[in-house]
mmCIF file of the N, C-alpha and C atoms, coordinates in Angstrom:
data_MODEL
# 
_entry.id   MODEL 
# 
loop_
_atom_site.group_PDB 
_atom_site.id 
_atom_site.type_symbol 
_atom_site.label_atom_id 
_atom_site.label_alt_id 
_atom_site.label_comp_id 
_atom_site.label_asym_id 
_atom_site.label_entity_id 
_atom_site.label_seq_id 
_atom_site.pdbx_PDB_ins_code 
_atom_site.Cartn_x 
_atom_site.Cartn_y 
_atom_site.Cartn_z 
_atom_site.occupancy 
_atom_site.B_iso_or_equiv 
_atom_site.pdbx_formal_charge 
_atom_site.auth_seq_id 
_atom_site.auth_comp_id 
_atom_site.auth_asym_id 
_atom_site.auth_atom_id 
_atom_site.pdbx_PDB_model_num 
ATOM 1   N N  . MET A 1 1  ? 115.297 67.432 148.819 1.00 0.00 ? 1  MET A N  1 
ATOM 2   C CA . MET A 1 1  ? 114.702 68.861 148.355 1.00 0.00 ? 1  MET A CA 1 
ATOM 3   C C  . MET A 1 1  ? 114.715 68.586 146.618 1.00 0.00 ? 1  MET A C  1 
ATOM 4   N N  . LYS A 1 2  ? 115.533 67.843 146.260 1.00 0.00 ? 2  LYS A N  1 
ATOM 5   C CA . LYS A 1 2  ? 115.525 67.664 144.716 1.00 0.00 ? 2  LYS A CA 1 
ATOM 6   C C  . LYS A 1 2  ? 114.450 67.127 144.154 1.00 0.00 ? 2  LYS A C  1 
ATOM 7   N N  . ALA A 1 3  ? 114.045 66.310 144.902 1.00 0.00 ? 3  ALA A N  1 
ATOM 8   C CA . ALA A 1 3  ? 112.861 65.154 144.643 1.00 0.00 ? 3  ALA A CA 1 
ATOM 9   C C  . ALA A 1 3  ? 111.500 66.347 144.759 1.00 0.00 ? 3  ALA A C  1 
ATOM 10  N N  . MET A 1 4  ? 111.473 67.023 145.811 1.00 0.00 ? 4  MET A N  1 
ATOM 11  C CA . MET A 1 4  ? 110.288 67.757 145.899 1.00 0.00 ? 4  MET A CA 1 
ATOM 12  C C  . MET A 1 4  ? 110.204 68.882 145.062 1.00 0.00 ? 4  MET A C  1 
ATOM 13  N N  . HIS A 1 5  ? 111.527 69.370 144.540 1.00 0.00 ? 5  HIS A N  1 
ATOM 14  C CA . HIS A 1 5  ? 111.271 70.545 143.362 1.00 0.00 ? 5  HIS A CA 1 
ATOM 15  C C  . HIS A 1 5  ? 110.963 70.021 142.272 1.00 0.00 ? 5  HIS A C  1 
ATOM 16  N N  . ALA A 1 6  ? 111.173 68.590 141.958 1.00 0.00 ? 6  ALA A N  1 
ATOM 17  C CA . ALA A 1 6  ? 111.056 67.978 140.690 1.00 0.00 ? 6  ALA A CA 1 
ATOM 18  C C  . ALA A 1 6  ? 109.643 67.441 140.514 1.00 0.00 ? 6  ALA A C  1 
ATOM 19  N N  . THR A 1 7  ? 108.598 67.464 141.708 1.00 0.00 ? 7  THR A N  1 
ATOM 20  C CA . THR A 1 7  ? 107.640 66.698 141.932 1.00 0.00 ? 7  THR A CA 1 
ATOM 21  C C  . THR A 1 7  ? 106.475 67.712 141.250 1.00 0.00 ? 7  THR A C  1 
ATOM 22  N N  . GLU A 1 8  ? 105.591 67.690 140.733 1.00 0.00 ? 8  GLU A N  1 
ATOM 23  C CA . GLU A 1 8  ? 104.509 68.757 140.515 1.00 0.00 ? 8  GLU A CA 1 
ATOM 24  C C  . GLU A 1 8  ? 103.411 68.212 141.543 1.00 0.00 ? 8  GLU A C  1 
ATOM 25  N N  . VAL A 1 9  ? 102.793 69.263 141.983 1.00 0.00 ? 9  VAL A N  1 
ATOM 26  C CA . VAL A 1 9  ? 101.575 68.853 142.792 1.00 0.00 ? 9  VAL A CA 1 
ATOM 27  C C  . VAL A 1 9  ? 100.266 69.249 142.262 1.00 0.00 ? 9  VAL A C  1 
ATOM 28  N N  . ASN A 1 10 ? 99.228  68.116 142.205 1.00 0.00 ? 10 ASN A N  1 
ATOM 29  C CA . ASN A 1 10 ? 97.858  68.255 141.868 1.00 0.00 ? 10 ASN A CA 1 
ATOM 30  C C  . ASN A 1 10 ? 96.925  67.754 143.116 1.00 0.00 ? 10 ASN A C  1 
ATOM 31  N N  . ASP A 1 11 ? 96.284  68.942 143.716 1.00 0.00 ? 11 ASP A N  1 
ATOM 32  C CA . ASP A 1 11 ? 95.293  68.416 144.753 1.00 0.00 ? 11 ASP A CA 1 
ATOM 33  C C  . ASP A 1 11 ? 94.298  69.381 144.638 1.00 0.00 ? 11 ASP A C  1 
ATOM 34  N N  . VAL A 1 12 ? 93.369  69.448 145.490 1.00 0.00 ? 12 VAL A N  1 
ATOM 35  C CA . VAL A 1 12 ? 92.136  70.336 145.242 1.00 0.00 ? 12 VAL A CA 1 
ATOM 36  C C  . VAL A 1 12 ? 92.523  71.738 145.347 1.00 0.00 ? 12 VAL A C  1 
ATOM 37  N N  . PHE A 1 13 ? 93.825  71.972 146.039 1.00 0.00 ? 13 PHE A N  1 
ATOM 38  C CA . PHE A 1 13 ? 94.374  73.382 146.556 1.00 0.00 ? 13 PHE A CA 1 
ATOM 39  C C  . PHE A 1 13 ? 95.125  74.030 144.988 1.00 0.00 ? 13 PHE A C  1 
ATOM 40  N N  . ALA A 1 14 ? 95.980  73.088 144.839 1.00 0.00 ? 14 ALA A N  1 
ATOM 41  C CA . ALA A 1 14 ? 96.753  73.583 143.916 1.00 0.00 ? 14 ALA A CA 1 
ATOM 42  C C  . ALA A 1 14 ? 97.132  72.529 142.582 1.00 0.00 ? 14 ALA A C  1 
ATOM 43  N N  . LYS A 1 15 ? 96.527  73.018 141.347 1.00 0.00 ? 15 LYS A N  1 
ATOM 44  C CA . LYS A 1 15 ? 96.637  72.361 140.199 1.00 0.00 ? 15 LYS A CA 1 
ATOM 45  C C  . LYS A 1 15 ? 98.180  72.829 139.172 1.00 0.00 ? 15 LYS A C  1 
ATOM 46  N N  . LYS A 1 16 ? 98.676  71.799 138.976 1.00 0.00 ? 16 LYS A N  1 
ATOM 47  C CA . LYS A 1 16 ? 99.917  71.990 138.379 1.00 0.00 ? 16 LYS A CA 1 
ATOM 48  C C  . LYS A 1 16 ? 101.205 72.934 139.078 1.00 0.00 ? 16 LYS A C  1 
ATOM 49  N N  . GLY A 1 17 ? 100.941 72.605 140.699 1.00 0.00 ? 17 GLY A N  1 
ATOM 50  C CA . GLY A 1 17 ? 101.888 73.380 141.648 1.00 0.00 ? 17 GLY A CA 1 
ATOM 51  C C  . GLY A 1 17 ? 103.167 72.896 141.493 1.00 0.00 ? 17 GLY A C  1 
ATOM 52  N N  . LYS A 1 18 ? 104.212 73.637 141.876 1.00 0.00 ? 18 LYS A N  1 
ATOM 53  C CA . LYS A 1 18 ? 105.718 73.523 141.686 1.00 0.00 ? 18 LYS A CA 1 
ATOM 54  C C  . LYS A 1 18 ? 106.264 74.248 142.971 1.00 0.00 ? 18 LYS A C  1 
ATOM 55  N N  . ILE A 1 19 ? 107.494 73.692 143.453 1.00 0.00 ? 19 ILE A N  1 
ATOM 56  C CA . ILE A 1 19 ? 107.938 74.232 144.541 1.00 0.00 ? 19 ILE A CA 1 
ATOM 57  C C  . ILE A 1 19 ? 109.610 74.951 143.732 1.00 0.00 ? 19 ILE A C  1 
ATOM 58  N N  . ARG A 1 20 ? 109.424 76.008 143.963 1.00 0.00 ? 20 ARG A N  1 
ATOM 59  C CA . ARG A 1 20 ? 110.544 76.818 143.387 1.00 0.00 ? 20 ARG A CA 1 
ATOM 60  C C  . ARG A 1 20 ? 112.048 76.645 144.158 1.00 0.00 ? 20 ARG A C  1 
ATOM 61  N N  . VAL A 1 21 ? 113.098 76.971 143.357 1.00 0.00 ? 21 VAL A N  1 
ATOM 62  C CA . VAL A 1 21 ? 114.307 77.117 144.478 1.00 0.00 ? 21 VAL A CA 1 
ATOM 63  C C  . VAL A 1 21 ? 114.209 77.700 145.721 1.00 0.00 ? 21 VAL A C  1 
ATOM 64  N N  . ASP A 1 22 ? 113.558 78.661 145.535 1.00 0.00 ? 22 ASP A N  1 
ATOM 65  C CA . ASP A 1 22 ? 113.378 79.763 146.899 1.00 0.00 ? 22 ASP A CA 1 
ATOM 66  C C  . ASP A 1 22 ? 112.710 79.108 147.918 1.00 0.00 ? 22 ASP A C  1 
ATOM 67  N N  . GLY A 1 23 ? 112.017 77.943 147.710 1.00 0.00 ? 23 GLY A N  1 
ATOM 68  C CA . GLY A 1 23 ? 111.328 77.208 148.674 1.00 0.00 ? 23 GLY A CA 1 
ATOM 69  C C  . GLY A 1 23 ? 109.477 77.750 148.445 1.00 0.00 ? 23 GLY A C  1 
ATOM 70  N N  . LYS A 1 24 ? 109.177 78.445 147.596 1.00 0.00 ? 24 LYS A N  1 
ATOM 71  C CA . LYS A 1 24 ? 107.741 79.057 147.419 1.00 0.00 ? 24 LYS A CA 1 
ATOM 72  C C  . LYS A 1 24 ? 107.135 77.900 146.515 1.00 0.00 ? 24 LYS A C  1 
ATOM 73  N N  . MET A 1 25 ? 106.063 77.669 146.850 1.00 0.00 ? 25 MET A N  1 
ATOM 74  C CA . MET A 1 25 ? 105.062 76.873 145.817 1.00 0.00 ? 25 MET A CA 1 
ATOM 75  C C  . MET A 1 25 ? 104.401 77.707 145.219 1.00 0.00 ? 25 MET A C  1 
ATOM 76  N N  . VAL A 1 26 ? 104.448 77.574 143.896 1.00 0.00 ? 26 VAL A N  1 
ATOM 77  C CA . VAL A 1 26 ? 103.502 78.217 143.015 1.00 0.00 ? 26 VAL A CA 1 
ATOM 78  C C  . VAL A 1 26 ? 102.712 77.530 142.195 1.00 0.00 ? 26 VAL A C  1 
ATOM 79  N N  . PHE A 1 27 ? 101.396 78.074 141.718 1.00 0.00 ? 27 PHE A N  1 
ATOM 80  C CA . PHE A 1 27 ? 100.372 77.087 141.244 1.00 0.00 ? 27 PHE A CA 1 
ATOM 81  C C  . PHE A 1 27 ? 99.372  78.289 140.453 1.00 0.00 ? 27 PHE A C  1 
ATOM 82  N N  . ASP A 1 28 ? 98.576  77.720 139.541 1.00 0.00 ? 28 ASP A N  1 
ATOM 83  C CA . ASP A 1 28 ? 97.780  78.587 138.805 1.00 0.00 ? 28 ASP A CA 1 
ATOM 84  C C  . ASP A 1 28 ? 96.825  78.933 139.872 1.00 0.00 ? 28 ASP A C  1 
ATOM 85  N N  . ARG A 1 29 ? 96.156  80.324 139.682 1.00 0.00 ? 29 ARG A N  1 
ATOM 86  C CA . ARG A 1 29 ? 94.980  80.758 140.566 1.00 0.00 ? 29 ARG A CA 1 
ATOM 87  C C  . ARG A 1 29 ? 94.181  81.218 139.569 1.00 0.00 ? 29 ARG A C  1 
ATOM 88  N N  . TYR A 1 30 ? 92.733  81.443 140.113 1.00 0.00 ? 30 TYR A N  1 
ATOM 89  C CA . TYR A 1 30 ? 91.455  81.608 139.408 1.00 0.00 ? 30 TYR A CA 1 
ATOM 90  C C  . TYR A 1 30 ? 90.754  82.986 140.209 1.00 0.00 ? 30 TYR A C  1 
ATOM 91  N N  . LEU A 1 31 ? 90.321  83.931 139.313 1.00 0.00 ? 31 LEU A N  1 
ATOM 92  C CA . LEU A 1 31 ? 89.489  84.879 139.529 1.00 0.00 ? 31 LEU A CA 1 
ATOM 93  C C  . LEU A 1 31 ? 88.288  85.121 139.483 1.00 0.00 ? 31 LEU A C  1 
ATOM 94  N N  . PHE A 1 32 ? 87.398  84.980 140.779 1.00 0.00 ? 32 PHE A N  1 
ATOM 95  C CA . PHE A 1 32 ? 86.237  84.786 140.749 1.00 0.00 ? 32 PHE A CA 1 
ATOM 96  C C  . PHE A 1 32 ? 85.300  86.234 141.170 1.00 0.00 ? 32 PHE A C  1 
ATOM 97  N N  . ARG A 1 33 ? 84.335  86.028 140.853 1.00 0.00 ? 33 ARG A N  1 
ATOM 98  C CA . ARG A 1 33 ? 83.212  87.109 141.237 1.00 0.00 ? 33 ARG A CA 1 
ATOM 99  C C  . ARG A 1 33 ? 82.052  86.794 142.065 1.00 0.00 ? 33 ARG A C  1 
ATOM 100 N N  . ALA A 1 34 ? 81.599  87.464 143.005 1.00 0.00 ? 34 ALA A N  1 
ATOM 101 C CA . ALA A 1 34 ? 80.262  86.857 143.585 1.00 0.00 ? 34 ALA A CA 1 
ATOM 102 C C  . ALA A 1 34 ? 79.094  87.209 142.693 1.00 0.00 ? 34 ALA A C  1 
ATOM 103 N N  . LYS A 1 35 ? 78.054  86.109 142.351 1.00 0.00 ? 35 LYS A N  1 
ATOM 104 C CA . LYS A 1 35 ? 77.048  86.293 141.518 1.00 0.00 ? 35 LYS A CA 1 
ATOM 105 C C  . LYS A 1 35 ? 76.041  87.375 142.410 1.00 0.00 ? 35 LYS A C  1 
ATOM 106 N N  . THR A 1 36 ? 75.083  87.967 142.403 1.00 0.00 ? 36 THR A N  1 
ATOM 107 C CA . THR A 1 36 ? 73.984  88.496 142.851 1.00 0.00 ? 36 THR A CA 1 
ATOM 108 C C  . THR A 1 36 ? 73.006  87.666 142.999 1.00 0.00 ? 36 THR A C  1 
ATOM 109 N N  . PRO A 1 37 ? 72.010  87.686 143.925 1.00 0.00 ? 37 PRO A N  1 
ATOM 110 C CA . PRO A 1 37 ? 71.039  86.725 144.075 1.00 0.00 ? 37 PRO A CA 1 
ATOM 111 C C  . PRO A 1 37 ? 69.931  86.160 142.859 1.00 0.00 ? 37 PRO A C  1 
ATOM 112 N N  . ALA A 1 38 ? 69.887  87.037 142.016 1.00 0.00 ? 38 ALA A N  1 
ATOM 113 C CA . ALA A 1 38 ? 69.296  87.124 140.654 1.00 0.00 ? 38 ALA A CA 1 
ATOM 114 C C  . ALA A 1 38 ? 70.056  86.318 139.583 1.00 0.00 ? 38 ALA A C  1 
ATOM 115 N N  . GLU A 1 39 ? 71.211  86.267 139.642 1.00 0.00 ? 39 GLU A N  1 
ATOM 116 C CA . GLU A 1 39 ? 72.072  85.517 139.010 1.00 0.00 ? 39 GLU A CA 1 
ATOM 117 C C  . GLU A 1 39 ? 72.425  84.306 139.191 1.00 0.00 ? 39 GLU A C  1 
ATOM 118 N N  . SER A 1 40 ? 72.082  83.818 140.716 1.00 0.00 ? 40 SER A N  1 
ATOM 119 C CA . SER A 1 40 ? 72.199  82.652 141.120 1.00 0.00 ? 40 SER A CA 1 
ATOM 120 C C  . SER A 1 40 ? 71.114  81.638 140.485 1.00 0.00 ? 40 SER A C  1 
ATOM 121 N N  . LYS A 1 41 ? 71.429  80.552 140.324 1.00 0.00 ? 41 LYS A N  1 
ATOM 122 C CA . LYS A 1 41 ? 70.279  79.579 139.788 1.00 0.00 ? 41 LYS A CA 1 
ATOM 123 C C  . LYS A 1 41 ? 70.162  78.287 140.575 1.00 0.00 ? 41 LYS A C  1 
ATOM 124 N N  . GLY A 1 42 ? 70.878  78.357 141.863 1.00 0.00 ? 42 GLY A N  1 
ATOM 125 C CA . GLY A 1 42 ? 70.834  77.389 142.925 1.00 0.00 ? 42 GLY A CA 1 
ATOM 126 C C  . GLY A 1 42 ? 71.540  77.763 144.255 1.00 0.00 ? 42 GLY A C  1 
ATOM 127 N N  . GLU A 1 43 ? 70.945  76.963 145.311 1.00 0.00 ? 43 GLU A N  1 
ATOM 128 C CA . GLU A 1 43 ? 71.907  77.406 146.367 1.00 0.00 ? 43 GLU A CA 1 
ATOM 129 C C  . GLU A 1 43 ? 73.360  77.317 146.605 1.00 0.00 ? 43 GLU A C  1 
ATOM 130 N N  . TRP A 1 44 ? 74.039  76.504 145.701 1.00 0.00 ? 44 TRP A N  1 
ATOM 131 C CA . TRP A 1 44 ? 75.617  76.498 145.718 1.00 0.00 ? 44 TRP A CA 1 
ATOM 132 C C  . TRP A 1 44 ? 76.081  77.344 144.205 1.00 0.00 ? 44 TRP A C  1 
ATOM 133 N N  . ASP A 1 45 ? 75.189  77.750 143.674 1.00 0.00 ? 45 ASP A N  1 
ATOM 134 C CA . ASP A 1 45 ? 75.678  78.610 142.608 1.00 0.00 ? 45 ASP A CA 1 
ATOM 135 C C  . ASP A 1 45 ? 75.939  80.155 142.866 1.00 0.00 ? 45 ASP A C  1 
ATOM 136 N N  . LEU A 1 46 ? 77.227  80.222 143.442 1.00 0.00 ? 46 LEU A N  1 
ATOM 137 C CA . LEU A 1 46 ? 77.506  81.406 143.935 1.00 0.00 ? 46 LEU A CA 1 
ATOM 138 C C  . LEU A 1 46 ? 78.798  82.373 143.397 1.00 0.00 ? 46 LEU A C  1 
ATOM 139 N N  . LEU A 1 47 ? 79.575  81.833 142.408 1.00 0.00 ? 47 LEU A N  1 
ATOM 140 C CA . LEU A 1 47 ? 80.619  82.276 142.027 1.00 0.00 ? 47 LEU A CA 1 
ATOM 141 C C  . LEU A 1 47 ? 80.405  82.325 140.588 1.00 0.00 ? 47 LEU A C  1 
ATOM 142 N N  . GLU A 1 48 ? 81.200  83.522 139.713 1.00 0.00 ? 48 GLU A N  1 
ATOM 143 C CA . GLU A 1 48 ? 81.434  83.361 138.417 1.00 0.00 ? 48 GLU A CA 1 
ATOM 144 C C  . GLU A 1 48 ? 82.888  83.565 137.989 1.00 0.00 ? 48 GLU A C  1 
ATOM 145 N N  . LYS A 1 49 ? 83.626  82.388 137.408 1.00 0.00 ? 49 LYS A N  1 
ATOM 146 C CA . LYS A 1 49 ? 84.673  82.175 137.299 1.00 0.00 ? 49 LYS A CA 1 
ATOM 147 C C  . LYS A 1 49 ? 85.254  83.556 135.942 1.00 0.00 ? 49 LYS A C  1 
ATOM 148 N N  . LEU A 1 50 ? 85.998  84.370 136.359 1.00 0.00 ? 50 LEU A N  1 
ATOM 149 C CA . LEU A 1 50 ? 86.392  85.357 135.309 1.00 0.00 ? 50 LEU A CA 1 
ATOM 150 C C  . LEU A 1 50 ? 87.442  85.245 134.513 1.00 0.00 ? 50 LEU A C  1 
ATOM 151 N N  . ARG A 1 51 ? 88.548  84.553 135.402 1.00 0.00 ? 51 ARG A N  1 
ATOM 152 C CA . ARG A 1 51 ? 89.832  84.042 134.245 1.00 0.00 ? 51 ARG A CA 1 
ATOM 153 C C  . ARG A 1 51 ? 90.773  83.377 135.486 1.00 0.00 ? 51 ARG A C  1 
ATOM 154 N N  . ASP A 1 52 ? 91.498  82.565 134.386 1.00 0.00 ? 52 ASP A N  1 
ATOM 155 C CA . ASP A 1 52 ? 92.642  82.079 134.945 1.00 0.00 ? 52 ASP A CA 1 
ATOM 156 C C  . ASP A 1 52 ? 93.764  82.676 135.324 1.00 0.00 ? 52 ASP A C  1 
ATOM 157 N N  . ILE A 1 53 ? 94.528  82.534 136.433 1.00 0.00 ? 53 ILE A N  1 
ATOM 158 C CA . ILE A 1 53 ? 95.907  83.414 136.414 1.00 0.00 ? 53 ILE A CA 1 
ATOM 159 C C  . ILE A 1 53 ? 96.742  82.183 136.619 1.00 0.00 ? 53 ILE A C  1 
ATOM 160 N N  . PRO A 1 54 ? 97.830  82.035 135.354 1.00 0.00 ? 54 PRO A N  1 
ATOM 161 C CA . PRO A 1 54 ? 99.242  81.048 135.426 1.00 0.00 ? 54 PRO A CA 1 
ATOM 162 C C  . PRO A 1 54 ? 99.884  81.489 136.647 1.00 0.00 ? 54 PRO A C  1 
ATOM 163 N N  . ALA A 1 55 ? 100.521 80.550 136.949 1.00 0.00 ? 55 ALA A N  1 
ATOM 164 C CA . ALA A 1 55 ? 101.299 80.484 138.150 1.00 0.00 ? 55 ALA A CA 1 
ATOM 165 C C  . ALA A 1 55 ? 102.618 81.814 137.865 1.00 0.00 ? 55 ALA A C  1 
ATOM 166 N N  . GLU A 1 56 ? 102.862 81.696 136.944 1.00 0.00 ? 56 GLU A N  1 
ATOM 167 C CA . GLU A 1 56 ? 103.815 82.839 136.398 1.00 0.00 ? 56 GLU A CA 1 
ATOM 168 C C  . GLU A 1 56 ? 103.289 84.142 136.945 1.00 0.00 ? 56 GLU A C  1 
ATOM 169 N N  . GLY A 1 57 ? 102.187 84.282 136.654 1.00 0.00 ? 57 GLY A N  1 
ATOM 170 C CA . GLY A 1 57 ? 101.686 85.620 136.972 1.00 0.00 ? 57 GLY A CA 1 
ATOM 171 C C  . GLY A 1 57 ? 100.965 86.081 138.191 1.00 0.00 ? 57 GLY A C  1 
ATOM 172 N N  . GLY A 1 58 ? 101.000 85.040 138.820 1.00 0.00 ? 58 GLY A N  1 
ATOM 173 C CA . GLY A 1 58 ? 99.887  85.127 140.580 1.00 0.00 ? 58 GLY A CA 1 
ATOM 174 C C  . GLY A 1 58 ? 101.216 85.094 141.440 1.00 0.00 ? 58 GLY A C  1 
ATOM 175 N N  . PHE A 1 59 ? 102.394 85.305 141.195 1.00 0.00 ? 59 PHE A N  1 
ATOM 176 C CA . PHE A 1 59 ? 103.339 84.970 142.482 1.00 0.00 ? 59 PHE A CA 1 
ATOM 177 C C  . PHE A 1 59 ? 104.394 86.003 141.906 1.00 0.00 ? 59 PHE A C  1 
ATOM 178 N N  . ARG A 1 60 ? 105.279 86.628 142.928 1.00 0.00 ? 60 ARG A N  1 
ATOM 179 C CA . ARG A 1 60 ? 106.606 87.269 142.495 1.00 0.00 ? 60 ARG A CA 1 
ATOM 180 C C  . ARG A 1 60 ? 107.363 86.655 141.851 1.00 0.00 ? 60 ARG A C  1 
ATOM 181 N N  . PRO A 1 61 ? 107.818 87.223 140.878 1.00 0.00 ? 61 PRO A N  1 
ATOM 182 C CA . PRO A 1 61 ? 109.097 86.426 140.093 1.00 0.00 ? 61 PRO A CA 1 
ATOM 183 C C  . PRO A 1 61 ? 110.292 85.888 140.714 1.00 0.00 ? 61 PRO A C  1 
ATOM 184 N N  . LEU A 1 62 ? 110.578 84.910 140.548 1.00 0.00 ? 62 LEU A N  1 
ATOM 185 C CA . LEU A 1 62 ? 111.906 84.284 141.247 1.00 0.00 ? 62 LEU A CA 1 
ATOM 186 C C  . LEU A 1 62 ? 113.139 85.395 140.935 1.00 0.00 ? 62 LEU A C  1 
ATOM 187 N N  . ALA A 1 63 ? 113.194 86.215 139.986 1.00 0.00 ? 63 ALA A N  1 
ATOM 188 C CA . ALA A 1 63 ? 114.277 86.963 140.220 1.00 0.00 ? 63 ALA A CA 1 
ATOM 189 C C  . ALA A 1 63 ? 114.043 87.806 141.060 1.00 0.00 ? 63 ALA A C  1 
ATOM 190 N N  . GLU A 1 64 ? 112.714 88.554 141.750 1.00 0.00 ? 64 GLU A N  1 
ATOM 191 C CA . GLU A 1 64 ? 112.870 89.343 142.900 1.00 0.00 ? 64 GLU A CA 1 
ATOM 192 C C  . GLU A 1 64 ? 112.544 88.799 144.170 1.00 0.00 ? 64 GLU A C  1 
ATOM 193 N N  . SER A 1 65 ? 112.879 87.480 144.413 1.00 0.00 ? 65 SER A N  1 
ATOM 194 C CA . SER A 1 65 ? 112.567 86.584 145.650 1.00 0.00 ? 65 SER A CA 1 
ATOM 195 C C  . SER A 1 65 ? 113.897 87.217 146.538 1.00 0.00 ? 65 SER A C  1 
ATOM 196 N N  . GLU A 1 66 ? 113.517 87.452 147.827 1.00 0.00 ? 66 GLU A N  1 
ATOM 197 C CA . GLU A 1 66 ? 114.436 87.806 148.605 1.00 0.00 ? 66 GLU A CA 1 
ATOM 198 C C  . GLU A 1 66 ? 115.080 86.628 149.380 1.00 0.00 ? 66 GLU A C  1 
ATOM 199 N N  . CYS A 1 67 ? 114.910 85.483 149.174 1.00 0.00 ? 67 CYS A N  1 
ATOM 200 C CA . CYS A 1 67 ? 115.445 84.333 149.680 1.00 0.00 ? 67 CYS A CA 1 
ATOM 201 C C  . CYS A 1 67 ? 117.015 84.389 149.556 1.00 0.00 ? 67 CYS A C  1 
ATOM 202 N N  . ALA A 1 68 ? 117.701 84.315 150.643 1.00 0.00 ? 68 ALA A N  1 
ATOM 203 C CA . ALA A 1 68 ? 119.121 84.230 150.783 1.00 0.00 ? 68 ALA A CA 1 
ATOM 204 C C  . ALA A 1 68 ? 119.783 83.032 149.909 1.00 0.00 ? 68 ALA A C  1 
ATOM 205 N N  . PHE A 1 69 ? 119.157 81.903 149.758 1.00 0.00 ? 69 PHE A N  1 
ATOM 206 C CA . PHE A 1 69 ? 119.657 80.861 149.236 1.00 0.00 ? 69 PHE A CA 1 
ATOM 207 C C  . PHE A 1 69 ? 119.861 80.835 147.585 1.00 0.00 ? 69 PHE A C  1 
ATOM 208 N N  . ILE A 1 70 ? 119.150 81.757 147.041 1.00 0.00 ? 70 ILE A N  1 
ATOM 209 C CA . ILE A 1 70 ? 118.991 81.662 145.527 1.00 0.00 ? 70 ILE A CA 1 
ATOM 210 C C  . ILE A 1 70 ? 120.109 82.834 145.111 1.00 0.00 ? 70 ILE A C  1 
ATOM 211 N N  . LYS A 1 71 ? 120.560 83.898 146.274 1.00 0.00 ? 71 LYS A N  1 
ATOM 212 C CA . LYS A 1 71 ? 121.336 84.875 145.796 1.00 0.00 ? 71 LYS A CA 1 
ATOM 213 C C  . LYS A 1 71 ? 122.682 84.558 145.764 1.00 0.00 ? 71 LYS A C  1 
ATOM 214 N N  . THR A 1 72 ? 123.186 83.340 146.277 1.00 0.00 ? 72 THR A N  1 
ATOM 215 C CA . THR A 1 72 ? 124.608 83.144 145.990 1.00 0.00 ? 72 THR A CA 1 
ATOM 216 C C  . THR A 1 72 ? 124.845 82.484 144.614 1.00 0.00 ? 72 THR A C  1 
# 
């Protein structure tokens, strides 16, 4: 578990992911908006990225975790 908590996860789904002491994996997220057909410039041009959501702001804070292992 120590090694898992110390290892950063970087894959197609999670950039800069970390496993917290409560076992939850937190990672940066992104907010997208679907483009209208008029805005789209091609078959795969479907989304507009509006903003990045850092891991700290995209998940319940560790202080609010209900995990029994970190309450002791």
